[in-house]
C-alpha positions as CSV (number, residue, x, y, z in Angstrom):
1,X,-33.3,48.1,17.7
2,X,-36.4,50.1,18.6
3,X,-38.6,47.5,17.0
4,X,-37.0,44.8,19.1
5,X,-37.6,46.9,22.3
6,X,-41.2,47.5,21.3
7,X,-41.8,43.8,20.7
8,X,-40.2,42.9,24.0
9,X,-42.3,45.5,25.9
10,X,-45.4,44.3,24.1
11,X,-44.8,40.7,25.0
12,X,-44.1,41.6,28.7
13,X,-47.3,43.5,28.8
14,X,-49.2,40.6,27.3
15,X,-47.7,38.3,29.9
16,X,-48.6,40.6,32.7
17,X,-52.2,40.9,31.5
18,X,-52.7,37.1,31.4
19,X,-51.1,36.5,34.8
20,X,-53.6,36.5,37.7
21,X,-52.8,37.3,41.3
22,X,-52.8,34.3,43.5
23,X,-55.1,34.2,46.6
24,X,-53.2,34.6,49.9
25,X,-56.1,34.1,52.3
26,X,-59.4,35.2,53.6
27,X,-59.8,37.6,56.5
28,X,-62.7,39.0,58.5
29,X,-62.7,42.8,59.1
30,X,-63.8,44.4,62.4
31,X,-67.2,45.2,60.8
32,X,-67.8,41.6,59.9
33,X,-67.1,41.9,56.2
34,X,-64.9,39.2,54.6
35,X,-62.1,40.0,52.2
36,X,-59.8,37.9,50.0
37,X,-56.2,39.1,49.9
38,X,-54.1,38.5,46.8
39,X,-50.3,38.4,46.3
40,X,-50.3,41.5,44.1
41,X,-51.3,43.7,47.0
42,X,-55.0,43.8,46.0
43,X,-58.1,42.6,47.8
44,X,-61.7,42.0,47.1
45,X,-64.9,41.6,49.2
46,X,-66.3,38.1,49.5
47,X,-70.1,38.1,49.0
48,X,-71.7,35.9,51.6
49,X,-75.1,34.4,50.9
50,X,-77.5,35.2,53.8
51,X,-79.8,32.5,54.9
52,X,-83.5,33.4,55.0
53,X,-84.3,34.8,58.3
54,X,-86.6,32.5,60.3
55,X,-87.2,32.1,63.9
56,X,-86.0,29.1,66.0
57,X,-88.7,26.6,67.1
58,X,-88.3,27.7,70.8
59,X,-89.1,31.3,69.9
60,X,-92.2,30.2,67.9
61,X,-93.3,28.4,71.0
62,X,-92.6,31.3,73.3
63,X,-93.0,34.6,71.4
64,X,-92.7,36.7,74.5
65,X,-89.0,36.0,74.3
66,X,-88.8,38.6,71.5
67,X,-91.2,41.3,72.6
68,X,-88.9,42.7,75.4
69,X,-85.6,44.5,75.0
70,X,-83.3,46.7,77.2
71,X,-80.4,49.0,76.6
72,X,-78.6,51.4,78.9
73,X,-81.2,51.0,81.7
74,X,-84.2,51.5,79.4
75,X,-86.6,48.5,79.1
76,X,-89.2,48.3,76.4
77,X,-91.9,45.6,76.0
78,X,-95.0,45.2,73.9
79,X,-98.1,46.3,75.9
80,X,-100.8,45.7,73.3
81,X,-101.6,45.6,69.6
82,X,-104.7,46.6,67.8
83,X,-105.9,46.7,64.2
84,X,-107.5,49.7,62.4
85,X,-108.4,48.3,59.0
86,X,-105.1,47.3,57.4
87,X,-103.0,49.3,59.9
88,X,-101.4,47.6,63.0
89,X,-101.2,49.7,66.1
90,X,-98.6,48.9,68.7
91,X,-98.4,50.3,72.3
92,X,-95.2,49.8,74.2
93,X,-94.3,49.9,77.9
94,X,-91.2,51.8,78.7
95,X,-89.4,51.8,82.0
96,X,-86.1,53.4,83.1
97,X,-83.5,52.4,85.6
98,X,-81.0,54.9,84.0
99,X,-79.7,57.9,85.8
100,X,-80.0,59.9,82.5
101,X,-83.2,61.8,81.7
102,X,-84.4,60.1,78.4
103,X,-85.9,62.4,75.8
104,X,-86.0,60.1,72.8
105,X,-86.2,56.3,72.2
106,X,-86.2,54.7,68.8
107,X,-87.0,51.0,68.3
108,X,-86.3,48.7,65.4
109,X,-89.2,46.3,65.1
110,X,-89.0,43.1,63.0
111,X,-92.3,41.5,62.3
112,X,-92.4,37.7,61.6
113,X,-95.2,35.6,60.1
114,X,-96.8,32.9,62.1
115,X,-94.4,30.4,60.4
116,X,-91.3,32.5,61.4
117,X,-90.5,34.3,58.1
118,X,-89.6,38.0,58.2
119,X,-92.6,40.1,57.0
120,X,-91.2,43.6,57.6
121,X,-88.7,45.6,59.5
122,X,-89.6,49.1,60.7
123,X,-88.1,51.8,62.8
124,X,-90.5,53.3,65.3
125,X,-90.3,56.4,67.5
126,X,-91.3,54.8,70.8
127,X,-90.8,57.9,73.0
128,X,-90.2,61.5,72.4
129,X,-90.3,64.1,75.3
130,X,-91.6,67.6,74.7
131,X,-88.8,70.1,74.2
132,X,-88.0,72.0,77.4
133,X,-90.7,70.3,79.4
134,X,-88.8,68.2,82.0
135,X,-91.9,66.6,83.3
136,X,-92.2,64.7,79.9
137,X,-88.7,63.2,80.3
138,X,-88.4,59.5,81.1
139,X,-86.6,59.4,84.5
140,X,-85.1,56.7,86.7
141,X,-87.8,54.6,88.3
142,X,-90.6,55.8,86.0
143,X,-92.8,53.7,83.7
144,X,-94.6,55.2,80.8
145,X,-96.6,53.9,77.9
146,X,-96.0,55.0,74.3
147,X,-98.6,56.5,72.1
148,X,-100.1,54.1,69.6
149,X,-97.5,53.5,66.9
150,X,-99.1,52.6,63.5
151,X,-97.5,50.3,61.1
152,X,-98.7,49.5,57.6
153,X,-97.9,46.6,55.3
154,X,-98.5,43.8,57.7
155,X,-100.9,41.1,56.6
156,X,-103.3,40.5,59.5
157,X,-103.8,36.8,58.5
158,X,-100.1,36.1,58.7
159,X,-99.6,37.9,62.1
160,X,-101.9,36.0,64.4
161,X,-99.2,34.9,66.8
162,X,-97.9,38.5,67.1
163,X,-94.3,37.5,66.5
164,X,-92.4,40.8,67.0
165,X,-88.7,41.3,67.7
166,X,-87.9,44.7,69.4
167,X,-84.5,46.2,69.8
168,X,-83.6,49.8,70.9
169,X,-81.7,51.5,68.0
170,X,-81.3,55.0,69.5
171,X,-81.5,56.7,72.8
172,X,-81.1,60.4,73.5
173,X,-80.8,62.0,77.0
174,X,-80.5,65.4,78.6
Protein backbone atom coordinates (compact mmCIF):
# COMPACT_ATOMS: atom_id res chain seq x y z
CA UNK A 1 0.00 0.00 0.00
CA UNK A 2 2.79 2.45 0.87
CA UNK A 3 4.47 1.66 -2.43
CA UNK A 4 1.25 2.53 -4.25
CA UNK A 5 1.00 5.83 -2.33
CA UNK A 6 4.61 6.66 -3.15
CA UNK A 7 4.05 5.95 -6.84
CA UNK A 8 0.91 8.11 -6.83
CA UNK A 9 2.68 10.99 -5.10
CA UNK A 10 5.65 10.73 -7.46
CA UNK A 11 3.41 10.80 -10.53
CA UNK A 12 1.49 13.83 -9.21
CA UNK A 13 4.77 15.60 -8.54
CA UNK A 14 5.99 14.80 -12.05
CA UNK A 15 2.77 16.16 -13.55
CA UNK A 16 2.99 19.33 -11.48
CA UNK A 17 6.56 19.93 -12.59
CA UNK A 18 5.73 19.61 -16.27
CA UNK A 19 2.67 21.86 -16.13
CA UNK A 20 3.41 25.51 -16.79
CA UNK A 21 1.39 28.42 -15.58
CA UNK A 22 -0.70 30.11 -18.22
CA UNK A 23 -0.28 33.82 -18.85
CA UNK A 24 -3.20 35.94 -17.66
CA UNK A 25 -2.10 39.31 -18.96
CA UNK A 26 0.40 42.14 -19.12
CA UNK A 27 0.24 45.09 -16.76
CA UNK A 28 2.22 48.30 -16.41
CA UNK A 29 3.22 49.29 -12.88
CA UNK A 30 3.24 52.88 -11.57
CA UNK A 31 7.01 53.08 -12.11
CA UNK A 32 6.61 52.15 -15.79
CA UNK A 33 7.85 48.56 -15.49
CA UNK A 34 5.81 45.92 -17.30
CA UNK A 35 4.97 42.59 -15.68
CA UNK A 36 3.35 39.38 -16.91
CA UNK A 37 0.82 37.83 -14.50
CA UNK A 38 0.30 34.06 -14.50
CA UNK A 39 -2.60 31.90 -13.31
CA UNK A 40 -0.51 30.27 -10.57
CA UNK A 41 -0.23 33.60 -8.69
CA UNK A 42 3.28 34.31 -9.97
CA UNK A 43 4.55 37.13 -12.14
CA UNK A 44 7.68 38.12 -14.02
CA UNK A 45 9.14 41.32 -15.41
CA UNK A 46 8.96 41.86 -19.15
CA UNK A 47 12.26 43.08 -20.55
CA UNK A 48 11.61 45.91 -22.98
CA UNK A 49 14.16 46.66 -25.66
CA UNK A 50 15.09 50.33 -25.61
CA UNK A 51 15.52 52.07 -28.91
CA UNK A 52 18.78 53.88 -29.42
CA UNK A 53 18.50 57.40 -28.15
CA UNK A 54 18.61 59.84 -31.01
CA UNK A 55 17.29 63.34 -31.41
CA UNK A 56 14.36 64.31 -33.57
CA UNK A 57 15.17 66.23 -36.78
CA UNK A 58 13.52 69.40 -35.45
CA UNK A 59 15.85 69.38 -32.44
CA UNK A 60 18.88 68.87 -34.68
CA UNK A 61 17.77 71.95 -36.62
CA UNK A 62 17.14 74.01 -33.45
CA UNK A 63 19.53 72.83 -30.70
CA UNK A 64 18.56 75.75 -28.44
CA UNK A 65 15.38 73.79 -27.66
CA UNK A 66 17.47 71.49 -25.45
CA UNK A 67 19.80 73.89 -23.67
CA UNK A 68 17.22 75.49 -21.36
CA UNK A 69 15.33 73.85 -18.51
CA UNK A 70 13.22 74.99 -15.58
CA UNK A 71 11.88 73.44 -12.41
CA UNK A 72 10.15 74.94 -9.35
CA UNK A 73 10.91 78.50 -10.43
CA UNK A 74 14.57 77.90 -11.26
CA UNK A 75 15.62 78.35 -14.89
CA UNK A 76 18.95 77.13 -16.24
CA UNK A 77 20.39 77.66 -19.70
CA UNK A 78 23.73 77.17 -21.39
CA UNK A 79 25.69 80.44 -21.38
CA UNK A 80 28.90 79.30 -23.04
CA UNK A 81 31.21 76.39 -23.68
CA UNK A 82 34.96 76.24 -23.99
CA UNK A 83 37.61 73.60 -24.56
CA UNK A 84 40.77 73.06 -22.51
CA UNK A 85 42.56 70.27 -24.33
CA UNK A 86 40.20 67.28 -24.16
CA UNK A 87 38.06 68.80 -21.39
CA UNK A 88 34.82 70.61 -22.15
CA UNK A 89 33.95 73.55 -19.92
CA UNK A 90 30.33 74.63 -19.57
CA UNK A 91 29.05 77.83 -18.02
CA UNK A 92 25.36 77.99 -17.13
CA UNK A 93 23.01 80.91 -16.48
CA UNK A 94 20.71 80.46 -13.49
CA UNK A 95 17.70 82.61 -12.65
CA UNK A 96 15.11 82.31 -9.92
CA UNK A 97 11.45 83.22 -9.70
CA UNK A 98 11.05 80.97 -6.65
CA UNK A 99 10.25 82.36 -3.22
CA UNK A 100 12.68 79.79 -1.77
CA UNK A 101 16.33 80.62 -1.15
CA UNK A 102 18.18 78.11 -3.32
CA UNK A 103 21.44 76.73 -1.96
CA UNK A 104 22.07 73.79 -4.32
CA UNK A 105 21.19 72.97 -7.93
CA UNK A 106 22.20 69.73 -9.65
CA UNK A 107 21.74 69.29 -13.39
CA UNK A 108 21.65 66.14 -15.52
CA UNK A 109 23.40 66.89 -18.80
CA UNK A 110 23.05 64.61 -21.81
CA UNK A 111 25.54 65.22 -24.61
CA UNK A 112 24.61 64.30 -28.18
CA UNK A 113 26.85 63.90 -31.22
CA UNK A 114 26.27 66.08 -34.27
CA UNK A 115 24.22 63.22 -35.74
CA UNK A 116 21.99 63.04 -32.64
CA UNK A 117 23.41 59.93 -30.90
CA UNK A 118 23.98 60.03 -27.12
CA UNK A 119 27.66 60.52 -26.33
CA UNK A 120 27.54 60.82 -22.56
CA UNK A 121 25.28 61.59 -19.61
CA UNK A 122 26.76 63.45 -16.67
CA UNK A 123 25.47 64.94 -13.42
CA UNK A 124 26.81 68.44 -12.77
CA UNK A 125 26.72 70.64 -9.69
CA UNK A 126 25.43 73.85 -11.29
CA UNK A 127 25.09 75.92 -8.12
CA UNK A 128 26.18 75.56 -4.53
CA UNK A 129 25.87 78.39 -2.05
CA UNK A 130 28.44 78.86 0.68
CA UNK A 131 27.24 77.43 4.01
CA UNK A 132 25.80 80.12 6.33
CA UNK A 133 26.46 82.94 3.87
CA UNK A 134 23.00 84.11 2.77
CA UNK A 135 24.42 86.50 0.20
CA UNK A 136 25.46 83.43 -1.84
CA UNK A 137 21.91 82.00 -1.97
CA UNK A 138 20.02 82.21 -5.26
CA UNK A 139 16.97 84.35 -4.42
CA UNK A 140 13.81 85.40 -6.23
CA UNK A 141 14.55 87.78 -9.11
CA UNK A 142 18.29 87.07 -9.10
CA UNK A 143 20.38 85.85 -12.00
CA UNK A 144 23.72 84.18 -11.50
CA UNK A 145 26.29 82.39 -13.59
CA UNK A 146 27.77 79.05 -12.60
CA UNK A 147 31.45 78.47 -12.31
CA UNK A 148 32.96 76.60 -15.27
CA UNK A 149 31.84 72.97 -15.06
CA UNK A 150 34.43 70.63 -16.61
CA UNK A 151 33.40 67.47 -18.41
CA UNK A 152 35.76 64.82 -19.76
CA UNK A 153 35.13 62.11 -22.31
CA UNK A 154 33.47 64.19 -25.03
CA UNK A 155 35.04 63.99 -28.49
CA UNK A 156 35.44 67.56 -29.73
CA UNK A 157 35.04 66.49 -33.37
CA UNK A 158 31.62 64.92 -32.61
CA UNK A 159 30.30 67.87 -30.58
CA UNK A 160 30.53 70.76 -33.06
CA UNK A 161 26.79 71.56 -32.95
CA UNK A 162 26.82 71.66 -29.13
CA UNK A 163 23.79 69.39 -28.74
CA UNK A 164 23.22 69.34 -25.00
CA UNK A 165 20.05 68.46 -23.08
CA UNK A 166 19.80 69.91 -19.59
CA UNK A 167 17.37 68.89 -16.85
CA UNK A 168 17.35 69.89 -13.19
CA UNK A 169 17.76 66.74 -11.13
CA UNK A 170 17.99 68.19 -7.61
CA UNK A 171 17.18 71.45 -5.84
CA UNK A 172 17.85 72.30 -2.20
CA UNK A 173 16.61 75.41 -0.46
CA UNK A 174 16.81 77.12 2.93
